[in-house]
KOLMI-659244 format. One record per residue: residue in one letter; x, y, z of N, C-alpha, C in turn. Coordinates in steps of 0.2 Angstrom, whole numbers, plus 5000, padded with zeros to 4 digits. Each point is the difference from the previous one (the first is absolute). Layout:
BEGIN
resn, nc1, nc2, nc3, cac1, cac2, cac3, cc1, cc2, cc3
a, X, Y, Z, X, Y, Z, X, Y, Z
...
END
This chain:
BEGIN
resn, nc1, nc2, nc3, cac1, cac2, cac3, cc1, cc2, cc3
m, 5822, 5777, 4701, 5000, 5002, 5006, 4993, 4999, 5004
r, 5001, 4999, 5006, 4994, 4999, 5004, 4999, 5005, 5005
n, 4994, 5004, 5000, 4999, 5005, 5005, 4995, 4997, 5005
n, 5002, 5000, 5006, 4995, 4998, 5005, 4998, 5006, 5005
i, 4994, 5000, 5002, 4997, 5005, 5004, 5003, 4999, 5007
i, 5003, 5005, 5003, 5002, 5000, 5007, 4995, 5002, 5005
r, 4997, 4995, 5004, 4995, 5001, 5004, 5002, 5001, 5007
k, 4996, 5003, 5004, 5001, 5001, 5007, 5000, 4993, 5004
l, 5003, 4999, 5005, 5000, 4994, 5004, 4993, 4999, 5003
s, 4999, 4993, 5001, 4994, 4998, 5002, 5000, 5001, 5008
t, 4994, 5000, 5003, 4999, 5000, 5007, 5001, 4993, 5003
a, 5005, 5000, 5005, 5002, 4993, 5002, 4994, 4997, 5003
a, 5000, 4993, 5000, 4995, 4996, 5003, 5001, 5001, 5008
a, 4995, 4997, 5004, 5001, 5001, 5007, 5007, 4997, 5003
g, 5002, 4994, 4997, 5006, 4998, 5002, 5006, 5004, 4998
g, 4999, 5003, 4994, 5006, 5005, 4998, 5000, 5006, 5004
v, 4994, 5002, 5003, 5000, 5006, 5004, 5004, 4999, 5007
l, 4999, 4994, 5002, 5003, 4998, 5006, 5008, 5000, 4999
l, 5002, 4997, 4994, 5007, 4999, 4999, 5003, 5007, 4999
t, 4996, 5005, 4997, 5002, 5007, 4999, 5002, 5003, 5007
l, 4995, 4999, 5005, 5001, 5002, 5007, 5007, 4997, 5003
a, 5000, 4994, 4999, 5006, 4996, 5003, 5007, 5003, 4997
l, 4999, 5002, 4993, 5006, 5002, 4997, 5001, 5008, 5000
a, 4997, 5003, 5004, 5000, 5008, 5000, 5007, 5002, 5000
g, 5004, 4996, 5004, 5007, 5003, 5000, 5004, 4999, 4994
c, 4998, 4997, 4995, 5003, 4999, 4993, 5000, 5006, 4996
g, 4996, 5005, 5001, 4999, 5006, 4996, 4993, 5002, 5000
s, 4999, 5005, 4996, 4993, 5003, 4999, 4997, 4998, 4994
g, 4993, 5000, 5000, 4996, 4999, 4993, 4993, 4997, 5002
s, 4996, 5001, 4995, 4993, 4997, 5000, 4998, 4998, 4994
l, 4995, 4996, 5000, 4996, 4997, 4995, 4994, 5003, 4998
s, 4998, 5001, 4994, 4994, 5003, 4998, 4998, 4998, 4993
g, 4993, 5000, 4999, 4998, 4999, 4993, 4996, 4993, 5000
d, 5000, 4997, 4994, 4996, 4994, 4998, 5004, 4994, 5003
e, 4996, 4995, 5002, 5003, 4994, 5002, 5004, 4996, 4994
a, 5006, 4998, 5001, 5003, 4997, 4994, 4999, 4992, 5001
e, 5000, 4997, 4994, 4998, 4992, 5001, 5006, 4997, 5003
s, 4999, 4995, 5004, 5005, 4996, 5003, 5003, 4995, 4996
s, 4996, 4998, 4995, 5002, 4995, 4995, 5000, 5002, 4993
p, 5006, 5003, 4998, 5000, 5004, 4993, 4998, 4995, 4995
s, 4996, 5002, 4995, 4998, 4996, 4994, 5005, 5002, 4994
a, 5000, 4995, 4995, 5004, 5001, 4995, 4997, 5004, 4995
a, 5005, 5004, 4996, 4997, 5005, 4995, 5003, 4997, 4993
e, 4997, 5002, 4995, 5002, 4997, 4993, 5004, 5006, 4996
n, 5006, 4998, 4997, 5003, 5005, 4996, 4998, 5000, 4993
s, 5002, 5004, 4996, 4998, 5000, 4993, 5001, 4994, 4996
g, 5005, 4996, 5002, 5002, 4994, 4997, 4996, 4994, 5002
g, 4995, 5001, 5005, 4996, 4995, 5002, 5003, 4996, 5006
a, 5006, 5001, 5002, 5003, 4996, 5005, 4998, 5004, 5007
e, 4999, 4996, 5005, 4998, 5002, 5006, 5005, 5003, 5004
l, 4999, 5006, 5003, 5004, 5004, 5005, 4998, 4999, 5007
q, 5004, 4998, 5004, 4998, 5000, 5007, 5000, 5007, 5003
k, 4994, 5002, 5003, 4999, 5006, 5003, 5003, 5000, 5007
v, 5004, 5005, 5002, 5003, 5000, 5006, 4999, 5008, 5003
v, 4999, 5001, 5006, 4999, 5006, 5003, 5006, 5002, 5004
v, 5003, 5006, 4998, 5007, 5002, 5003, 4999, 5006, 5004
g, 5001, 5001, 5006, 5000, 5006, 5004, 5006, 5004, 4999
v, 5000, 5006, 4999, 5005, 5005, 4999, 4999, 5006, 5004
l, 5005, 5004, 5002, 5000, 5006, 5003, 5000, 5006, 4995
s, 4997, 5005, 5002, 5000, 5006, 4995, 5006, 5004, 5001
i, 5006, 4996, 4998, 5007, 5004, 5000, 5003, 4998, 4993
a, 5005, 5004, 4999, 5004, 5000, 4994, 5002, 4993, 4998
p, 5003, 4996, 5004, 5003, 4993, 4998, 4995, 4995, 4997
s, 4993, 5001, 5003, 4995, 4996, 4998, 4998, 5000, 4992
s, 5003, 5006, 4997, 4998, 5001, 4993, 5004, 4995, 4996
a, 5005, 4996, 5002, 5003, 4995, 4996, 4995, 4994, 4999
m, 4995, 4999, 5005, 4995, 4995, 4998, 4996, 5002, 4994
q, 4998, 5007, 5000, 4996, 5002, 4995, 5004, 5000, 4993
y, 5006, 5001, 5001, 5004, 5000, 4994, 5000, 4992, 4997
g, 5001, 4996, 5004, 5000, 4993, 4998, 4993, 4998, 4997
i, 4995, 5002, 5003, 4993, 4999, 4997, 5000, 5003, 4993
d, 5002, 5006, 4999, 4999, 5004, 4994, 5005, 4997, 4995
e, 5005, 4997, 5002, 5005, 4997, 4995, 4998, 4992, 4998
g, 4994, 4998, 5004, 4998, 4993, 4998, 5004, 4995, 5003
i, 5004, 5001, 5005, 5005, 4995, 5003, 4996, 4995, 5004
f, 4995, 5003, 5004, 4996, 4995, 5004, 4996, 4996, 4996
e, 4997, 5003, 4994, 4996, 4996, 4996, 5004, 4994, 4997
e, 5006, 5002, 4998, 5004, 4994, 4997, 5002, 4995, 5005
h, 4999, 5001, 5006, 5001, 4994, 5005, 4993, 4998, 5002
g, 4995, 5001, 4996, 4993, 4997, 5002, 4996, 5003, 5005
l, 5002, 5007, 5002, 4997, 5003, 5006, 4996, 5006, 4998
d, 4994, 5001, 5002, 4996, 5006, 4999, 5000, 5004, 5007
i, 5004, 5005, 5000, 5001, 5004, 5007, 4995, 5005, 5001
e, 4997, 5000, 5006, 4996, 5005, 5002, 5003, 5004, 5006
l, 5002, 5006, 4999, 5003, 5004, 5006, 4995, 5003, 5004
q, 5001, 5000, 5007, 4996, 5003, 5004, 5005, 5004, 5005
t, 4998, 5007, 5001, 5005, 5004, 5003, 4997, 5001, 5007
g, 5005, 5002, 5005, 4999, 5001, 5007, 5005, 5005, 5002
t, 4998, 5003, 5006, 5005, 5005, 5003, 5005, 4997, 5005
g, 5000, 4994, 5002, 5005, 4997, 5005, 5000, 4993, 4999
g, 5007, 4998, 5001, 5001, 4993, 5000, 4996, 4995, 5005
a, 4999, 5003, 5006, 4997, 4996, 5005, 4993, 4998, 4997
a, 4996, 5004, 4996, 4994, 4998, 4998, 5000, 4995, 4995
m, 5005, 4999, 4996, 5000, 4995, 4995, 5002, 4993, 5003
l, 5003, 5000, 5006, 5002, 4993, 5003, 4994, 4996, 5002
p, 4994, 5003, 5003, 4995, 4995, 5001, 4996, 4999, 4994
a, 5000, 5004, 4995, 4997, 4999, 4994, 5003, 4994, 4996
v, 5007, 5000, 5000, 5003, 4994, 4998, 4999, 4994, 5004
s, 5000, 5000, 5006, 4999, 4995, 5005, 4993, 4996, 4999
t, 4995, 5005, 4999, 4993, 4997, 4999, 4998, 4998, 4993
g, 5004, 5002, 4995, 4999, 4998, 4993, 4997, 5005, 4996
s, 4998, 5006, 5002, 4997, 5005, 4996, 5005, 5003, 4995
m, 5007, 4999, 5002, 5005, 5001, 4995, 5004, 4994, 5000
n, 5003, 4999, 4994, 5004, 4994, 4999, 5008, 5001, 5002
f, 5002, 5006, 4998, 5007, 5003, 5001, 4999, 5007, 5002
a, 5006, 5003, 5002, 5000, 5007, 5002, 5008, 5002, 4999
v, 5001, 5006, 4999, 5007, 5003, 5000, 5000, 5005, 5005
g, 5005, 4998, 5005, 5000, 5004, 5006, 5007, 5000, 5004
n, 5000, 5004, 5005, 5006, 5000, 5004, 5002, 4994, 5003
p, 5006, 4997, 4999, 5002, 4994, 5003, 5000, 5000, 5008
l, 5001, 5005, 5003, 5000, 5001, 5007, 4993, 4998, 5003
s, 4995, 5003, 4997, 4993, 4998, 5002, 4998, 4993, 4999
v, 5003, 4997, 4995, 4998, 4993, 4999, 5004, 4996, 5005
m, 5006, 5002, 5002, 5003, 4996, 5005, 4997, 5001, 5007
v, 4998, 5006, 5002, 4996, 5001, 5006, 4994, 4996, 5000
a, 4996, 5000, 4994, 4994, 4996, 5000, 5001, 4992, 5001
k, 5006, 4998, 4997, 5002, 4993, 5002, 5001, 4999, 5007
d, 5004, 5005, 5003, 5001, 4999, 5007, 4994, 5000, 5005
k, 4995, 5003, 4997, 4993, 5000, 5004, 4996, 4994, 4998
g, 5002, 4996, 4996, 4997, 4993, 4999, 4996, 5000, 4993
l, 5001, 5005, 4996, 4996, 5000, 4994, 5005, 4996, 4995
d, 4997, 4996, 4996, 5004, 4995, 4996, 5001, 5004, 4993
m, 5005, 5004, 4999, 5002, 5003, 4994, 5006, 4997, 4997
k, 5000, 5000, 4993, 5006, 4998, 4996, 5002, 5005, 4996
i, 5007, 5002, 5000, 5003, 5004, 4995, 5001, 4996, 4993
v, 4997, 5003, 4995, 5001, 4997, 4993, 5006, 5002, 4996
s, 5001, 5007, 5001, 5006, 5002, 4996, 5002, 5007, 5003
g, 5006, 5002, 4997, 5002, 5007, 5002, 4996, 5005, 4996
y, 5001, 5006, 5000, 4997, 5005, 4996, 5004, 5006, 5000
s, 5001, 5004, 5005, 5004, 5006, 4999, 5005, 5001, 5006
n, 5005, 5004, 4999, 5005, 5000, 5005, 5003, 5008, 5000
s, 5002, 5002, 5006, 5003, 5006, 5001, 5007, 5000, 4997
k, 5003, 5006, 4998, 5006, 5000, 4997, 5006, 4999, 5006
a, 5005, 4996, 4998, 5005, 4999, 5005, 5005, 5006, 5000
e, 5000, 5004, 4995, 5004, 5006, 5001, 4997, 5005, 4995
g, 5003, 5006, 5001, 4997, 5006, 4996, 4994, 5002, 5003
n, 4996, 5004, 4995, 4993, 5003, 5003, 4995, 4994, 5001
d, 4998, 4999, 5006, 4995, 4995, 5001, 4993, 5002, 5000
i, 4995, 4996, 5001, 4993, 5001, 4998, 4996, 5003, 5006
n, 5004, 5000, 5006, 4997, 5003, 5006, 5005, 5003, 5004
g, 4999, 5005, 5004, 5005, 5003, 5005, 4997, 5004, 5005
v, 5004, 5002, 5005, 4998, 5005, 5005, 5001, 5007, 4999
v, 4995, 5004, 5000, 5001, 5007, 4999, 4999, 5005, 5006
v, 5004, 5005, 5001, 4999, 5005, 5005, 5001, 5007, 4998
r, 4998, 5005, 5004, 5001, 5007, 4998, 5007, 5001, 5000
k, 5002, 5005, 4996, 5007, 5002, 5000, 5003, 5002, 5006
d, 4996, 5004, 5004, 5002, 5003, 5006, 4998, 4996, 5007
s, 4999, 4993, 4999, 4998, 4996, 5005, 5005, 4998, 5005
g, 5006, 5000, 4997, 5006, 4998, 5004, 5001, 4992, 5000
i, 4996, 4997, 4996, 5000, 4993, 4999, 5005, 4999, 4994
a, 5005, 4997, 5001, 5005, 4998, 4994, 5001, 4993, 4999
s, 4998, 4996, 5004, 5001, 4992, 5000, 4995, 4997, 5003
f, 5000, 4993, 4999, 4994, 4996, 5003, 5001, 5000, 5008
a, 5006, 5001, 5002, 5001, 5000, 5007, 4997, 5006, 5003
d, 4999, 5006, 4997, 4997, 5006, 5002, 4992, 4999, 5001
l, 4998, 4994, 4997, 4992, 4999, 5001, 4998, 4998, 5007
e, 5005, 4998, 5004, 4999, 4998, 5007, 4997, 5006, 5004
g, 4994, 4999, 5003, 4997, 5005, 5004, 4995, 5004, 4995
k, 5000, 4999, 4994, 4996, 5004, 4995, 4994, 4995, 4998
t, 4995, 5004, 4996, 4994, 4996, 4998, 5001, 4999, 4992
t, 5000, 4994, 4998, 5000, 4998, 4993, 4993, 4998, 4998
s, 4998, 5002, 4994, 4993, 4998, 4997, 5001, 4994, 4995
v, 4997, 4995, 5001, 4999, 4995, 4995, 4993, 4998, 4998
n, 4999, 4997, 4995, 4993, 4999, 4998, 4996, 4995, 5004
a, 5004, 4995, 5003, 4997, 4996, 5005, 5006, 4997, 5004
v, 4999, 4999, 5007, 5005, 4997, 5004, 5000, 4993, 4999
n, 5006, 4997, 5003, 5002, 4993, 4999, 5000, 4998, 4993
t, 5002, 5004, 4995, 5001, 4998, 4993, 5008, 5002, 4998
q, 5001, 5000, 4994, 5007, 5001, 4998, 5003, 5006, 5002
g, 4996, 5006, 5000, 5002, 5006, 5002, 5003, 5000, 5006
d, 4997, 4999, 5006, 5003, 5001, 5006, 5005, 4994, 5002
l, 4999, 4994, 4997, 5005, 4995, 5000, 5007, 5002, 4998
t, 5000, 5003, 4994, 5007, 5002, 4997, 5002, 5006, 5003
i, 4996, 5005, 5002, 5002, 5006, 5004, 5003, 4998, 5006
m, 4997, 4996, 5004, 5003, 4998, 5007, 5007, 4996, 4999
e, 5001, 4996, 4995, 5006, 4997, 4999, 5005, 5005, 4997
s, 4998, 5004, 4996, 5005, 5006, 4998, 5002, 5004, 5006
a, 4996, 5001, 5004, 5002, 5004, 5006, 5004, 4996, 5005
s, 4999, 4994, 5000, 5004, 4996, 5004, 5007, 4999, 4998
l, 5001, 4999, 4993, 5006, 5000, 4997, 5004, 5006, 5000
a, 4996, 5006, 5001, 5004, 5006, 5001, 5001, 5002, 5007
g, 4999, 4995, 5005, 5002, 5001, 5007, 4994, 5003, 5004
a, 4994, 5001, 4998, 4995, 5002, 5004, 4996, 4995, 5003
d, 4995, 5002, 5004, 4996, 4995, 5003, 4993, 5000, 4996
p, 4999, 4995, 4996, 4994, 5000, 4996, 4993, 5000, 5004
k, 5001, 4998, 5006, 4993, 5001, 5004, 4999, 5007, 5002
g, 5005, 5004, 4999, 4999, 5007, 5002, 4996, 5004, 4994
i, 4999, 4997, 4994, 4997, 5003, 4995, 4992, 4999, 5001
k, 4997, 5006, 4999, 4992, 5000, 5001, 4997, 4999, 4993
f, 4996, 4995, 4998, 4997, 5000, 4994, 4993, 5001, 5000
n, 4997, 5004, 4995, 4993, 5001, 5000, 4998, 4998, 4992
e, 4993, 4999, 5000, 4998, 4998, 4993, 4997, 5006, 4997
m, 5001, 5000, 4993, 4998, 5006, 4996, 4999, 4998, 4993
p, 4995, 5002, 4996, 5000, 4998, 4993, 5005, 5004, 4996
f, 5003, 4996, 4995, 5006, 5003, 4996, 4998, 5007, 4997
p, 4994, 5001, 4998, 4998, 5007, 4997, 5001, 5005, 5005
d, 4999, 4999, 5006, 5000, 5005, 5005, 5006, 5002, 5003
m, 5005, 4996, 4999, 5007, 5000, 5004, 5003, 5006, 4999
e, 5001, 5002, 4993, 5004, 5006, 4999, 4997, 5007, 5003
a, 4994, 5000, 5000, 4997, 5006, 5003, 5001, 5000, 5007
q, 4999, 4994, 5004, 5000, 5000, 5007, 5007, 5001, 5002
l, 5005, 4998, 4996, 5007, 5001, 5001, 5002, 5008, 5000
e, 4997, 5003, 4995, 5001, 5007, 5000, 4997, 5004, 5006
l, 4994, 4998, 5002, 4996, 5003, 5006, 5004, 4998, 5006
g, 5005, 4996, 5000, 5003, 4998, 5007, 4996, 4995, 5004
n, 4995, 4997, 4997, 4997, 4995, 5004, 5003, 4993, 5000
t, 5005, 4999, 4997, 5005, 4994, 5000, 5007, 5002, 4998
d, 5005, 4996, 5003, 5007, 5002, 4999, 5003, 4997, 4993
a, 4997, 4994, 4998, 5003, 4997, 4995, 4994, 4996, 4996
v, 5001, 4999, 4994, 4995, 4996, 4996, 5003, 4994, 4996
w, 4997, 4995, 5000, 5003, 4994, 4996, 4995, 5000, 4993
l, 5003, 5001, 4995, 4996, 5001, 4993, 5003, 4996, 4995
p, 4995, 4997, 4996, 5002, 4996, 4994, 4999, 5005, 4994
e, 5002, 4997, 4994, 4998, 5004, 4994, 4993, 4999, 4999
p, 4997, 5005, 4997, 5003, 5007, 4997, 5000, 5005, 5005
f, 4998, 4999, 5007, 5000, 5005, 5005, 5007, 5002, 5002
l, 5005, 4995, 4999, 5006, 5002, 5002, 5003, 5005, 4996
s, 5000, 4999, 4993, 5003, 5005, 4995, 4996, 5007, 5001
r, 4994, 5000, 5001, 4996, 5006, 5001, 5002, 5004, 5006
a, 5001, 4996, 5006, 5003, 5004, 5006, 5007, 5002, 4999
l, 5004, 4997, 4997, 5007, 5002, 4999, 5001, 5005, 4995
a, 4995, 5002, 4996, 5000, 5005, 4995, 4999, 5007, 5004
n, 4998, 5000, 5006, 5000, 5006, 5004, 5006, 5001, 5004
p, 5004, 5005, 4998, 5007, 5001, 5003, 5000, 5001, 5008
e, 4994, 5000, 5003, 5000, 5001, 5007, 4999, 4993, 5003
n, 5000, 4995, 4996, 5000, 4993, 5003, 5007, 4996, 4998
v, 5002, 4996, 5004, 5006, 4996, 4998, 4999, 4993, 5002
l, 5004, 4996, 4996, 5000, 4992, 5001, 5005, 4998, 5006
v, 4997, 4997, 5005, 5004, 4997, 5005, 5004, 4994, 4997
g, 4996, 4995, 4997, 5003, 4995, 4997, 4995, 4994, 4998
y, 5003, 4995, 4997, 4995, 4995, 4997, 5001, 4994, 5005
p, 4995, 4999, 5005, 5000, 4995, 5005, 5001, 4993, 4997
n, 4997, 4998, 4995, 5000, 4993, 4997, 5007, 4999, 4999
q, 5004, 5004, 4997, 5007, 4999, 4998, 5004, 4999, 5006
e, 4998, 5003, 5006, 5004, 4999, 5006, 4998, 4994, 5003
a, 4994, 4998, 5000, 4998, 4994, 5004, 5001, 4994, 4996
v, 4997, 4999, 4994, 5001, 4994, 4996, 5000, 5003, 4992
p, 5006, 5001, 4998, 5001, 5002, 4993, 4997, 4996, 4995
g, 4996, 5003, 4995, 4997, 4996, 4995, 4993, 4996, 5003
m, 4998, 5003, 5006, 4994, 4996, 5003, 4994, 5000, 4996
p, 4997, 4994, 4999, 4994, 4999, 4997, 4994, 5005, 5003
t, 4997, 5003, 4995, 4994, 5005, 5002, 4994, 4997, 5000
m, 4999, 4995, 4994, 4994, 4997, 4999, 5001, 4993, 4998
v, 4996, 4995, 5001, 5000, 4993, 4998, 4993, 4998, 4998
t, 4999, 4995, 4996, 4993, 4997, 4999, 4999, 4994, 5004
f, 4994, 5000, 5003, 4998, 4994, 5004, 4993, 4998, 4999
t, 4999, 4994, 5003, 4994, 4997, 5000, 4999, 4996, 5007
s, 4994, 4996, 5000, 4999, 4997, 5006, 5003, 4993, 5000
g, 5002, 4997, 5005, 5002, 4993, 5000, 4995, 4995, 4997
n, 4994, 5001, 5001, 4995, 4996, 4998, 4999, 5000, 4992
y, 5000, 5006, 4998, 5000, 5001, 4992, 5006, 4997, 4997
a, 5006, 5001, 5003, 5006, 4998, 4997, 4999, 4992, 4999
q, 4998, 4997, 5006, 4999, 4993, 5000, 4995, 4997, 4995
e, 4994, 5003, 4999, 4995, 4998, 4996, 5001, 5002, 4993
n, 5004, 5005, 4998, 5000, 5002, 4993, 5008, 5001, 4998
p, 5004, 4995, 5001, 5007, 5001, 4998, 5001, 5002, 4993
e, 4996, 4998, 4995, 5002, 5002, 4993, 4998, 5007, 4999
i, 4995, 5003, 5003, 4998, 5007, 4999, 5006, 5004, 5004
v, 5002, 4998, 5006, 5005, 5003, 5003, 5007, 5000, 4996
t, 5002, 4995, 4997, 5006, 5000, 4996, 4999, 5004, 4994
a, 4994, 5000, 4997, 4999, 5005, 4994, 5000, 5007, 5002
f, 4997, 5002, 5006, 5001, 5007, 5002, 5007, 5002, 5002
q, 5003, 4995, 5003, 5007, 5001, 5002, 5005, 5002, 4993
d, 4999, 4996, 4995, 5003, 5000, 4994, 4998, 5007, 4997
a, 4994, 5001, 5000, 4997, 5007, 4996, 5003, 5006, 5004
v, 5000, 5000, 5006, 5002, 5005, 5004, 5008, 5001, 4999
t, 5004, 4995, 5000, 5007, 5000, 4999, 5001, 5003, 4993
e, 4997, 4998, 4995, 5001, 5003, 4993, 4998, 5007, 5000
t, 4994, 5002, 5003, 4998, 5006, 5000, 5005, 5005, 5003
l, 5003, 4998, 5006, 5004, 5005, 5003, 5007, 5000, 4996
e, 5002, 4995, 4997, 5006, 5000, 4996, 4999, 5005, 4994
q, 4994, 5000, 4997, 4999, 5005, 4995, 4999, 5007, 5002
a, 4997, 5000, 5006, 4999, 5007, 5003, 5006, 5003, 5002
e, 5005, 4997, 5003, 5006, 5003, 5001, 5004, 5002, 4994
a, 4999, 4996, 4995, 5004, 5001, 4994, 4997, 5006, 4996
n, 4993, 5001, 5001, 4996, 5006, 4997, 4997, 5004, 5005
i, 5004, 5003, 5004, 4997, 5004, 5006, 4996, 5006, 4998
d, 5002, 5003, 4994, 4996, 5006, 4998, 4993, 4998, 4998
d, 5000, 4994, 4997, 4993, 4997, 4998, 4996, 4999, 5006
v, 5003, 4998, 5006, 4996, 4999, 5006, 4998, 5007, 5003
r, 5005, 5005, 5000, 4998, 5007, 5002, 4994, 5002, 4996
a, 5000, 4998, 4993, 4994, 5003, 4996, 4993, 4997, 5002
t, 5000, 4995, 5004, 4994, 4998, 5003, 4997, 5003, 5006
l, 5005, 5004, 5003, 4998, 5004, 5006, 4994, 5005, 5000
p, 5000, 5004, 4995, 4995, 5005, 5000, 4993, 4997, 5000
a, 4999, 4994, 4996, 4993, 4997, 5000, 5000, 4996, 5006
f, 5005, 4996, 5003, 5000, 4996, 5005, 4998, 5003, 5007
m, 5004, 5006, 5001, 4999, 5003, 5006, 4998, 5008, 5000
g, 4998, 5002, 4994, 4998, 5007, 4999, 5006, 5005, 5001
m, 5006, 4997, 4999, 5006, 5004, 5001, 5001, 5005, 4994
d, 5003, 5006, 5002, 5002, 5005, 4994, 5005, 4997, 4996
i, 4999, 5001, 4993, 5005, 4997, 4996, 5007, 5002, 5001
a, 5001, 5006, 5001, 5007, 5003, 5002, 5003, 4997, 5006
v, 4996, 4998, 5005, 5003, 4997, 5006, 5001, 4993, 4999
a, 4996, 4996, 4996, 5001, 4993, 4998, 5007, 4999, 4996
e, 5001, 5005, 4996, 5006, 4999, 4995, 5006, 5001, 5004
k, 5001, 5003, 5006, 5006, 5002, 5003, 5000, 4995, 5007
m, 4995, 4997, 5002, 5000, 4996, 5006, 5005, 4995, 5000
n, 5004, 4999, 5006, 5004, 4995, 5001, 4996, 4994, 5002
m, 5002, 4994, 4997, 4996, 4994, 5001, 5004, 4995, 5003
e, 4997, 4995, 5004, 5003, 4995, 5003, 5003, 4995, 4994
e, 5004, 4995, 5002, 5003, 4995, 4996, 4994, 4995, 5000
f, 4998, 4998, 4994, 4996, 4994, 4999, 5003, 4994, 4999
d, 4999, 4994, 5004, 5003, 4994, 4999, 4996, 4995, 5003
g, 4998, 4995, 4996, 4996, 4994, 5003, 5003, 4995, 5004
k, 5007, 5001, 5000, 5004, 4995, 5004, 5000, 5003, 5007
l, 4998, 4995, 5005, 5000, 5002, 5007, 5006, 5001, 5003
r, 5001, 5005, 5003, 5007, 5002, 5004, 4999, 4997, 5007
s, 5001, 4993, 5001, 4999, 4997, 5006, 5005, 5002, 5005
d, 5006, 5002, 4999, 5005, 5002, 5004, 4998, 5007, 5004
e, 4998, 5004, 4995, 4998, 5007, 5003, 4993, 4999, 5004
l, 4996, 4996, 4998, 4994, 4998, 5004, 5002, 4998, 5007
s, 5005, 4995, 5000, 5002, 4997, 5006, 5003, 5006, 5005
s, 5004, 5004, 4997, 5002, 5006, 5004, 4995, 5004, 5003
m, 4995, 5001, 4996, 4994, 5004, 5002, 4997, 4996, 5006
g, 4999, 4994, 4999, 4997, 4996, 5005, 5004, 5000, 5007
e, 5007, 5000, 4999, 5004, 5001, 5006, 4998, 5007, 5004
l, 4999, 5005, 4996, 4999, 5007, 5003, 4993, 5000, 5003
m, 4995, 4996, 4997, 4993, 5000, 5002, 5000, 4997, 5007
l, 5005, 4995, 5001, 5000, 4996, 5007, 5004, 5005, 5005
k, 5005, 5003, 4997, 5004, 5005, 5004, 4995, 5005, 5003
y, 4996, 5003, 4996, 4996, 5006, 5002, 4993, 4997, 5002
e, 4999, 4994, 5001, 4994, 4997, 5003, 4994, 5001, 4996
f, 5001, 5000, 4993, 4994, 5000, 4996, 4997, 4993, 4999
v, 5004, 4995, 5002, 4997, 4993, 4999, 5003, 4996, 5007
a, 4996, 4995, 5001, 5002, 4996, 5006, 5006, 4995, 4999
k, 5001, 4998, 4993, 5006, 4996, 4999, 5002, 5002, 4993
e, 5006, 4998, 4998, 5003, 5002, 4994, 4997, 4997, 4994
p, 4997, 5003, 4995, 4997, 4997, 4994, 5004, 4995, 4997
d, 4997, 4994, 4998, 5003, 4995, 4996, 4999, 5001, 4992
i, 5004, 5004, 4997, 4998, 5002, 4993, 4999, 4994, 4995
a, 5004, 4995, 5001, 5000, 4994, 4996, 4993, 4997, 5001
a, 4998, 4999, 5006, 4994, 4997, 5001, 4994, 5003, 4998
m, 5000, 5007, 4999, 4994, 5004, 4998, 5000, 5002, 4993
t, 5005, 4997, 4996, 5001, 5001, 4993, 4997, 4994, 4996
v, 4996, 5001, 4995, 4998, 4995, 4995, 5006, 4997, 4997
q, 5002, 4994, 5000, 5006, 4997, 4997, 4998, 4997, 4993
END
């Protein structure tokens, strides 16, 4: 097993900073810490064979733990890769880092990648990663107070709903869910709020509804004064991809063998992760500082390296409908073939 030290993201170069400003609508996040090398060097394993070092950006959220699982199980090493994970707080911060080469790959929200492409940043999706549940208990949902009078997505019209960042999957799927329920999605007021603050602000009456992922969702619903309105992903795009892996078009063109090795390693990692989900949960206490009892019970996304192109296309149609992008994303054109 190979243990890698997870370090903080590097401060973006001047060009990356400008790209971060241009992509502010993709979500929140910042870069900090030591500068990462733009040209990763090879490392040697115990057998003397050279491993190609690659830097991979991840978010500090539960699904990212599958990458650590793959490292610990030696899967990436078997494919000739020495993975260095760098963590950040938002997907938008990783986009310029990938574009400028301080990261080789990243794991992030496909919506942010599609918005970046729409803004002229040459991004390539490498593989699938995680997906929401098409039925049953999903991994994010909208929660309100029991006495709020809000019983459906239609009732959110005229109310304030908190999401972690606007123009992301939260408000996109909530607007479509409200529209399908017969409401005017433009009548929903969205504000930004960190996930850890949402439950308390809901209780204080400072917001009418909150969009929460796990483990915040389960914690909020453990309070009998809170109730679930519904799962917006299942209403808008059932089985919607929540994260994908991506790289820059330039890196994909110049390093096809590394991209293929990474794609294969991620696919194998995710297949094993889905088959051994309890082992992935076991990485959460160290990976995120999560309480063991919470990690053991947490509802996890479906891991799958296969890209759900149809669902991404449906998401792209909604992005155009709600003016997140100027033109409908061409999923095939922005995917590494």
